[in-house]
N, C-alpha and C positions, 0 to 999 in steps of 0.2 A: 413804217413798212407794214404791209396790208399780209397778213399770215394767210397761207392757202386753206381749203376747206378743213383737210385732214389736222394740221396745225392749230387752227383756232379752236378746234372739235376740243384736241386734248389740253390746250389751255383752259379752256371752261371746265373741263371735267378735275382738273388740279384741285378744283373747290369742292369737289364730292368726298366725303368722309370714308375712309376704308372702315367698312363695318365691322372688321374682326377685332378681336380684344389683343389688343399688343402684348398683354401679359403672357399669353401663352404662346408668342413668338410668331413670326410669319415669314414663310420660306419664299413667298412671290411677291413682286411688287403689283400694289393694287393698280397703278396707272398702267403697267403692262398688262395685266389681265383684261382690263378694258380694250386695250389696243388689239391684243390677239383675238377677244371676241368680236369685235367690230370686223376685223380683217378676215375672220372666217366665216361670218355670217354674210359679207361680200361676196365671198368664195364658194357660194352656194350650200353653206352649212345652216341647217335648220334647227339641230337640236342641240343640248350642252354635250350628249356624246360624240357628236359629229365636230363641235368646236374644239374639243380637248385633242381628238385625234387627230384633226388638221394641225393645230397647232406642234404636236410632236412630230408629224411630218413634215411641216415645214420650218422645222427649228432653225436649220441653217439659213435660211432665208431672213426670218425674224431677227436674227444675231446681226443683221445689218445694220440695224437701227435701235436694237432693244439689247439691255445688258444680259436679262435672263440669268442672274447668278445661279439661279438653282434650277435652271432648265424652265419647262413649260409646266404649269400646272397641272394636276390630274382632274379628272371629271368630277369628283367628289369637292375640289376645291372651287372650282368654277360655280358648281351647283350651290355650294354653301355663301359664297359671296352673292350670287345674285338672289337668293333667297332673303339676305340681311339687308342687302343695299337699299338707302331709304330711298324710297321711288319719289318722293318730293324734291330731294336734292338732285338726284339722276334728270328729273324732269326739268328743273330749275336750269340746270347747267346745259340742257339740250336746247330751251328756249334763249338762253342767251347766245348759244352757237347759232341759232336758224336766224335769229335776228341780226346777227353779224355778218352772216356770209349773204343772206337775201337782199339786204338793204331795204330801200324803199318800193312797197308793195303798191301795186295797183290793182284794179279789178275788185273780183270778187273773193271771198272767205266764205267756204261752206264748212257748216259746223253739223256734225253726223255722229251717230253713236254704233257701234258694232259689238257683239258679244263673242269674247273668246271662248268659243263653247270646249275646247278641250280642257279647260282649267277647271270644269265642275266636275267633282266627285264625292261619293260617301255623303249625298245629301246636301253638300255645299253647291251654293249656286255659281255659275260659270261667271268670272267677271266680264263687265262691260265696260267698256271704254268711249268717251266721247273725244271726237277729234277735231282739231281745226285745219280746213284744207285749203291751200291758195290755188284756186281752180284754175290760173294763167300758168303757173309754173310746175303745178303737180307735185308741190311738197307739202309736208306737213309742219304745222308750226307749233303745235302743242297738243297736249292729251291730257284727260282727266278720268281718273276712274270712277265710277259711280257706287257710291258707297251702299253697302249691305243695306237690303231691305227699303232703299230708294229708289230714284229713276233720274232721267237725265237733266229733270227740271231743276234738280238742285246741283247737278254737275257743271251745266253749263254756264251759269255766273261764276263758279271758281274758275273756269277756263278761262274766261273773258277778261276776269280781273287782271290776269298775268299778261295779256295780249296788247299790244298797240294797235289799235282798229282804227284812228283816227282816217276818215275819208274811204273807208272801205264799203263794200256793200255786204253785208252779213246774210247768208241763205240759210234758214232752218225751218226742219219739217215742224209738223204740227205739235208735236211733242213740244218744242221750244217755244210756240206761239202764247206767252205768258206777258201780262204787262210790265211786270217786273223787270223781264228780259229786253222788251222793247225800250224801256226807260232806261235802263244800264246802257244800252248800244248807242242810244240817241248822248247819252250822257257822256259816253267815252268818245264821243265825235264821230260816231260810224253812223251806217244807215241800216236799215234793217227790211228784208225782204223773208215774211212768214207765211207759210202755208195755215189756211185755216180749215179745221175740220171740227167734227162735233164736240171736242171737249172746250168749244167756244161756241156754245149754241147760239146765242144773241147776236153775236158778232156776223157769223155764219149765214145766219138768216136774213140778217139786213143787207148782205151783199149779194146772197143769191136774189133776193127779192130786186134789189135794184137792178141787177142785169137782167132780170125778166122785163121789168119795166123800162128799161131803156135798149131793149132789142133792136129795135127798128132805128134807134137816134144815131144822128150823124155826129154825137159827143163821144161814140164809143171807137177809140183808136185800136184797130186791129191789124193784126199781122198773119199771114198764112205761110205756112213753109212745109215742104216736103223732104223727108231724109231717108233716100235709100242705103241701105245699110247691110252687109254680109246677107243679103237675100231676103231681107225684109224690108217694108216701106213704112215708116212712120209719118202720118200726116198731123199737122199741128197749126191750131188757131190760138193765139195769144190775144187778149182783148183787156183794155185798161180803161177806167173811169176815174174822176176825180173823186177822193173820200170825203170832202168836204160835205158836210149834212149827213152821211151815212155813217161816219167813225166818229166815236165819241173822243176827243184830242185828250180829253183829263185821264181817259184808261190808255190809250194808244198814242204816246206823245209823236208829234211832227208827222202823223200820218197824212200822206198826201194822195195817194192811188190805192184804190182796190181794182183786183185784177182776177181774171180766170183763163184757165188753159185747158183746151179740149185737145184730146188725144185721140188718135185710131192707129191701130197698127195691123198691118197685113203681111203674114208670113205664107210664100206659096198662094194657095186658094183660101186660107183661112184668115178670116177679119175679126179682129178683136173688138169687146164693146167699146162704146165709148167711155173714155175716162174724163171726168171733169174734176180740176183742183182750183181752187180758189186762195187768193193771196191777199195780203196788205203789204203796204210800202212807205217807208217814211222818204223815200227816192221820187224825183219828178220823172218817172221809168216811161218812155214810150213802149208801145206793144211790140216793137222789134227789141228793144232792150230787154223787156220782161223775158221773152222767149229765150233769149241768149243767157240769161242769168239762170233760169228755170233748167235750162239743158245743161249749163256747166255744173248745177248743183246735182242733178242727176248723174252726171260723170263719176261723183266720188265714189258709187257703187262699182263702177268697172275700173278706175283709177287707182283706188285707195282699197276698198274692201276685198274686191277680187283677187286684186294682186298679192295683198297680204295673205289670202286663204290658199290661192294657187301657186304663185310663186316663192312664198315664205314659208307655206305649209303651217300657217298661225293656228287653223281650227284642228289641226291633226296632232298638234304638241299636247303630250301629256304631263307637263310641267304644272304641278297645282300647288306645291306648298307654299307658305311666307309670300313674300313678295315678288318671287320668280316670274310669275305669268305676266305682270304688269312691267316688270324691267325688261323680260324679254320682248314684250310688244315693242317697248319704246326702242329697244336695240335695233329691231326689225326696220321699223321707222327712220331710224339715223340713216342705214344703207340705203334705203330706198330714196333718202334726199340726197346722198352724196351720189347716187346714179343719175338722178333726175338733173342735179346740177353740174355734171360732169359735161360743160360745154365743148370739151375736146374732141369729143365722140360725135361725129356727123352723121353716121350711120342711122338706119330705123329700127336698128335690132331691138328684139324684143327686150323687156327686163329681164326676164328667165335666162334669155343668152346671154345678157350682158352679165349676170353672175356667172355663169358658167365660162364667160371669156376671163373674167375676172380670177376664176380657180384654175384655169388652164396658164394663163400667160400673167408671169411675175410683173411685166412692163404696164400691163393695163390696171392691175392690182396697185401698183405703185402710184399712178397717175390719179387715179381716181381717188385714193386716199391722201395723196399731197406727202409722199415720202420719196427720201433719197438715201443712199447708201450712208449718208452722214446724219441720218435721222428727218425730222419733219422740214420740208422746203417752206421757204418764204418766198414773196415778190417783192 
């Protein structure tokens, strides 16, 4: 039996401990609180206040598949649970669910960070989350919070440990261009495409020099493309050379290619300055494959970060205490994945409007969640 997305999600969440103290008594079932929160966020609710109010307004609908012995929890209860909920357990359950519903991945896996700006206050820094994003499917595979007074360099290895990356090409910005990260990726059976900037000055200088020396050489594989989009034009030249003799394989294991991408944007009559980026890769990429991988990674900004900010109001959230910011960030990624994995919807409706449709139409919400009047559906 293969469980639907919603049913398998709840099966995974049964392994998450209720953070409340049993000695104090609990009026509301922990699993039901999670179900209501997910259904509410799917239904265009971005705050704890919205979630609790939506639950009360939709109580009759929720009773089709939840017991709700004592009704729907209050806003204070929702907030208390998400503040206390162990984010490591919540994240582990999320990863198990995604692995189960996504199956075998192909293509690229982008690793990138985002600051949840509204989570900072009173001298406390806003939390910063590093996410692994399957660029072809448009779904999040996992997230890791950057520890206080640390950076992405420490969070990325922890995130990678929990992921199955065998056969995948991982694309990471310059912050993740670290020898230990490159080694970890290849040890786990993946390939890397790492952006190289000033934090690796010796490597950057060697790559820059080689491309200057080989500028007219036939050894350079080049791919030119122009992308017109929404009133702007982006011209790009991707260039690839062998890494042999240029990159120290003791430091950068299995490195096979060095690469350069030149980009120029034109919006109306305004033309931007030339942007030049350098990369190293453990995969035998052609220039055309390099260009596709780089563009897929840049897409994380629009398909994940922008969506979380604009469609889910993540940066506007004022939830700051305890584990709530991290847990609510993951809650929104769960809903993002549910929508992106909804293959029954053949329309090209925006994610924002899909959430509104789920809010307006019970059948749409039930389909995306995998619910029936008897509970979770199975196939």
